[in-house]
N, C-alpha and C positions, 0 to 999 in steps of 0.2 A: 321564747324571745327572739325576735328578728334580728337579723344581721345586716350589714351592708358589705359590699365589695370593698369599700375603703377600710373597714374595720378587720375585714379577712386579709386585706393586703398588709396592714400594720401587724398582724399575727405572724404572716410569712416573714416579715422583715425582723421580727424579734425572734424568729425560730420557734413560736408556740403554736403554729398552725398544725390541725390535724388533717391530712391529706390521705385518702383512700381511694383505690380505682374502684370502678363501676361492679367488677367482680367481688372486691372485699366489701363492699357496702351491704351486700345481701346478707352475708354471714352476720355482720354487726346488727342490721336491723332484726334477723330473727333471734339474736341473743338478748338484744337489749330494749327493742321496740323502736318505734318511728321517734316518739317524743324525745326519749334521752339521746338517741343518735343523732337528732337534729341540734341538740345543744353541744354535743361533743365533736362532731365532725364539721370541718370548715369548708372543703373542697373534695369533690368527687370527679376523677378523671376518667376519661371514656377513649375510645380509640376504634378505628376501623381502617383496614387495608384490603383493598379489592379495585378491580378495574372501573375506572371513571373515564368514560369516552369524552365528556365535554369538558376537556383539559387542553392545556397548550401553555405556550411562552412566547413573550414578546422581547425582543432583543433591538439594542441599538448597537451597530457595529463599530462606529467611529466613521469620520470622514476619510476618503482616499486623497492621493495627491495624482492627478487633478481629482477633484470632486466628481461624484457619480450620484446619479439619481435613481437608486433601487426603486423607490417609491414609484409605482405606476409602471414598473417594468417587470421583469421576471427574475426569480431568486430560487435557488436550492440549496439545501443544506443536507450533504451526502445524498444527492439526487432525490431529495424529498422537496416538493414545493412548498414554499412560504408564502404567505398572504403578503402582498406589497402595496395594497391601496392605503399607505400612511405617508410619513415623511420620507426624505431621502434616503436615510440609512436606516429606518425602522422597519421592522417586520415582525408578522406573528406566525408562529409554526404551531398549527394544531395537531395534537396527540393522534388522531386518526388519519392524518394526511400519508399518503402513500407515493411511493416512487411512480414516475409517468410511463416507465417501461414494463407495464403490467406484464405478468409471466402467461402469456396468452397459451403457451403449452403446457399450463399447469393443470394436474387434475382437477384442481379447485380454482378457477380463474377469480381474482381478486383477493387471493389468500397471499399475504406478505410476510415474510419474517423481519421485514424492516421497514420502519414508517416513522412518523413524526415522534411517537413516544420513544422509540429506541434512540432517535437522535438526542432527545432531552436527556435521557439516561446517559448516554455517552458523554455529553458535555458536563453533565453533573460529577460524572467520574473523573473529570479532568482531562479527558481525551480530545484530540483534535478532530474537525470535522472539515469536508471540503465545502467552501462557500463559493458559489457561481452565481453571476448575475449578468443580465443584458439589460442595457437602458436605451432609450431613444436619444438621449443626447440634448441638452440646452446649453444656452450661453452661460449660465451660472454652474452648470453640472455637465461639463463637456464629455467626460469619460462615457465610453459605451459598454466596455466589457470588465469583468472583475472575475479571477479565479484566484483562490488563495487557501490555505489552511487557517483556522481560527479556534481558539478555545475560550472557554467561558471567562477566564481571567482577562484575555484581550478585549472584551468587549465593555462599552461604558455601561450599560445596563441589561441585565438579563432577569427577567421577571416572570415567575410562574403566575398565570392568570386563568383561573377555571371557572367557566360559567355555571357549571352545574356538577356538584359533587355532594358526597354524604346523604344520598338519598334515604329518606325515612320510611323504612319498609319497602319491599319489592316484591315483584310476582315470583313464583316458583314455576318454572319452564318446565313443561312436558310437551310429548309429541304424539297424537292420537293417530297420526297417518301410519302408512305402510311403508313408508321409506324413511331413511336417516335424513335428517335436515340440519343444517348448519347456521347457527346464530350467534348473536352478541353474548346469549347465555350458554355458549358452549355447544357441543355435539349433542344432539338430542336423538335417541335411538328410537325406532319405531314401536308403535303400541304399547305405550308407557313403560318402556323399557328402563328409563332413568328419569329423574327429575333434579334439575340444577336451580340453586338459589345463590343470592348475591348480598348478604347483610351479615353484620356481626352480632345481631341479636341484641342481647342485654348489654353489650358493650358499646353499641353504635351511639354516638353523640345524640343524634335527634330522638332517639328511643329514651334516652334519659333525661331529655327536656321536650316532651311532646308537644307542649303548646306554646313553646319558644318563649318562656318565661325570663330565661337568663340570655340565652343565645339570640345576638342581634347584630345590627350593622355596628361594626368596631371591636367585636370580640376578638381577642387576640388567641391564636391556636397553635398547636404544634401542626406543621405542615411540611412534609416530604423530608422530615428529619431537622428542619430549621423552624423558623418560626412565620406566621402569617397572620392574616385576619379575615373575618367575614365581613365582605364589602357590599353585600345585597343578597335578597333571597335570590336563589338558584332559578334557571330556567326551568319551567314546567312545575313550579312551586304551586302545590295544590292542596291548601290548608283544609278546605271544606269538605272533607270525605268522611265516610263511616268510621267511627272510632270506638273503642271499648270504653267501659266505665273508667278505666285507668288512664283515659286520654290518649291512648297509643292507637294509632290508624290501623286499620285492617287491610289498607290497600295502599299502593305507592302514593305519598303525599308530600312532606316538605323537602325543600333542597336549599343548598347554600352556594353561593359564589364567593370565592376565596382568592388572596393574593399573597404572594411573598416572595422574597428575594431568593432566586434560584442560586446564585453563587453560594450561599450558606446551606444548601440542602445536600442530601446524601443519596447515592444510587441504592442504598439499603432499602430507602422508603420511596424511592420513584423508579419504577421499572416497566420498560416496554412489554407488551404482551401481544401475542399473534394468535388469532382466532382462525381455524381451518373454515374456508368458506365464507368468512365474514370480513376479516380486515384486522386493524391493528388498534389497541387501546394502551392506556398509561394506568398502571397500577400505583395508586396514591395512598400513601399513609398520612392519616388525619386523626390528631388527638385534640379534644375539647374539655377545659376544665369547666365543671359546673359548680358555681359558688353555692353554697346551702345557705340560703336566705331565711329559711324557714321550714317549717313542717311539710308544706305543700311540695317544696323543692325536693326535699330529702325523699319523700314518698315516691315521687317521680324516679327518682335515681336507683331505688330498690327494686325496679322492674326485673323481672327474671324471664328467661327464653320461654317457660311456660305460660307466661302471661301475653306473650306477644303472637299475634296471628298473621299468617301470611295467606295470600289467595294463590291457588294453583290454577295456571292459564294454559290452555293449548297454543302452542307455537306453530301449529301446522296450518291451522285455518284462522282460528279466532283472533290471535293477536294481528298477524299481517294483514287480515281483512277487515280489522276494527269491528269485529262481532262481539257483542257483550257475552258474557257468561263466564262464571267462576266454578271450575270443577269440583272444587273442595276448599276448605280453610284447615290449615294445619298449624300448629305451633312450632315455633324455633326449637323446643325441646324435642319434638317428633322429629323436625328435620335433621338435627344434630345427632339423633339416635341411628340414623343409617338408613331407615325406611319409613315410608308414609304409606296411608292407604288411599287410594284413587279410584273411584267406580268400582270398588269392592277388590281391586287388586294390590298386591304389595308392591311398591315401587321404591327402587334404591335411590338414595339423594346423595349430592354432590354439590360442594361448597365452591363457589367462585371467588369467595373472599375468603381471608384467613383468620379464623378467631384467635389463633395463637399469637399471630402479628399484632391483632388489635390489643390484646392483653398486654403484650410487650410495649406497645406504644402508650397505653394508659400508664404503665410502670415508669417508662422515661420520662412522661410528662410529670407523674408526681414526683419522681427524683429530681427534677428541674426546681420545681417549686420549693421543694425541702431544702434545697441548696442554694436558695435566693436567685436563681438565674432567670425565673419565670414567674412575672407579676400579673395578676387577672386585669381586665379592664371592664368598665361598664359599657354596655351597647350605647351608642349614641341616638339610636332610633332602632325601634322594633322591625322585625320582618312580619309580614302579613300573617295573621292567625285565624282561629276559626271565627267565622262571623264577618271577615273581611270580604271584600267584592273581587278577590284574586280567585281566578280560575283557570282551568286548562281547557283550551279549545282546539278543535280540528282546524285544519285550514279550510277557508271557505273558497273553493275553486269555483272560478266563473269562466265561462267561454269567452274566449278574445273575439273581438269584432275586427274582422280583416277589411282593409280598404276596398271599398267597392261594394260591400256588402249592405 
């Protein structure tokens, strides 16, 4: 018997809704079967907690006396540059933005212990940051310089706006070369000495709704400890890829663009991260509730780590040079066991994301729903799915014609 989101919300309001986590549903289906579980369970909560580089926040600081036009000028927060190509006192701070004083004497140039992600974490923790700005001055915005301390509570708006989060599956990164390499997938030792992966597997939101049947534009989510919404497909959203019989992609596929009120978030679920030889990223906690509308949706949520396959990719040559080639396919059960087999070699694995934190997020979201603090929303529009014309292209580089040629 099919259900609707409205009917499920009525049950939440009455306190009769059955809500379980993506980990718990697996055991329920094993014991009761899909048909019975689909009738009994109303919501399955999911979670993920890992580095998501395509993240950031926009701020409105409020006007100064006299007014200043930061827009079009120069602005830093704790020495990290923010994008100012907006209105007078609006800026966007990217998670991967780094201080302008690159430590040139560093063993690994471009390695920062501090960047946009750390500024966001610091603000969410209630701490002050140093705001500096230089402007060119106009008749209506005459002030040219600003230097002050500012906290999140002082701002008019502070909004987490992430263009690409919640990657649906991802590469397992290895290094076939003879030297250590430093990547956004962490440090990769030579000659297949280690393999790093970054996905919560059976807990991950888009693994539990692989064909985007319930997750779409307008879906309310747990975001950074507060609430947020899915507002679009994320950048590099790529639904038309190789998938298993269970609908789960075998390579990187779907992504989500999300938004939420930064003032209501927690540093427990938004953490700055530094990667040796690479730079900075923001570790983001996201949880998505999956309404069990029918048996098909329930079956998707019962996916297990042994049912999810990830590709093993060489990050010394194949990935940076955009050369095709998958060295092996492994399950998340194998990845989480601590070792995988690649080219006949036993390789140690390491997780960039936290499975235990993903479980905690799903539990927190479940608790909020059961306490009538979180209700589900129906998507107002779907995100592109299998069969759509959405694809990921490489940049089509064209030689520039110079004057006189």
